[in-house]
Residue, then its C-alpha position, 0 to 999 in steps of 0.5 A: x432532520x434531513x440535514x442531520x441524516x446527511x451529515x451523519x452519512x457524510x461522517x460515516x463515509x469519511x471515517x477513514x481517509x485513504x492515507x490512513x488506510x494505506x498506513x494501516x495496510x503497511x503496518x499489517x504487511x510488516x506484521x504478516x512478513x514478520x519484519x519491521x520493514x514494509x511499504x507501498x510502491x506506486x507505478x506510473x501509468x506507462x510502467x516506466x517509474x515506480x515510487x515508494x510511498x507509505x514506507x515503514x522503516x525503523x529509524x536505525x535501519x540496521x539492514x540499510x533497506x532505505x538505501x538498498x531500495x534507492x540504489x538497487x534496480x528493484x524499483x525499476x523491476x517493480x515498474x514493469x512487473x505485474x506479479x510477485x517479486x522475491x529477492x533473496x536475502x544476501x548480505x554479501x550483495x547488500x540485499x536485505x531480503x525483499x518480497x513484493x506482491x501486486x495490489x489489484x486496483x481498478x481506479x489507480x495505476x499499478x501498485x505493489x505491497x512489499x516487505x523486506x528484511x527477512x527470508x521469505x517463503x511461499x507462505x509469506x508470499x501467499x499471505x501477503x498476496x491475500x492481504x494485498x487483494x483485501x487491501x486493494x478492495x478496501x482502498x477502492x471502497x475507501x475512495x468510493x466512499x470519499x467520492x460519495x462523501x464529497x457529493x453528499x457535502x453538496x447535498x448537505x449545503x443545500x439542506x441546511 
C-alpha cells in the first residue's frame, strides 16, 4: 500500500517535464504576440552570452527571423539586459519586429521570453510580461516537483 501511494505521488509529480512546459510556454507566447515566431533565450551566469532554446519558427521563415537572430546584436543585448527589449519592425534593415521580456527565475540564470514578426505595442509587452511571470513560477514549480519525484523514487525503491 505504501509503495502504491508513493508511486502515485511520483507519477503526479512527474506529469509534465520542464522541456514540455517550455515548449508550451513558447507556443503560448506566439499566441499572445499574434505571430508564429517565439522562443526562449537563456543567458549565462556572467551575462556574457545568450543562447536560443525552445524556438518556434515556421519552416518557411518568410521574415528571416532565424537568420536575423543569429546575425543581429539582439542576443548580445539580451545577455546584458534585465528588462524588456523592443526592436521595431523595419524591413529595410531586415528587422522583423522583436519583443523580449525577462522570465523571473530563482534557481536558474537569467532568461527571456520573446516573440518576433510583428509590430508590438505596450499591450503585447504587458501581456508577454504577465505570461513570463506566470511561466517563471511554473518552471520553478516544475523543477521543484521534478526534484521531489527523484527523492520519492529512492523512497519507493526501499518500500517495494
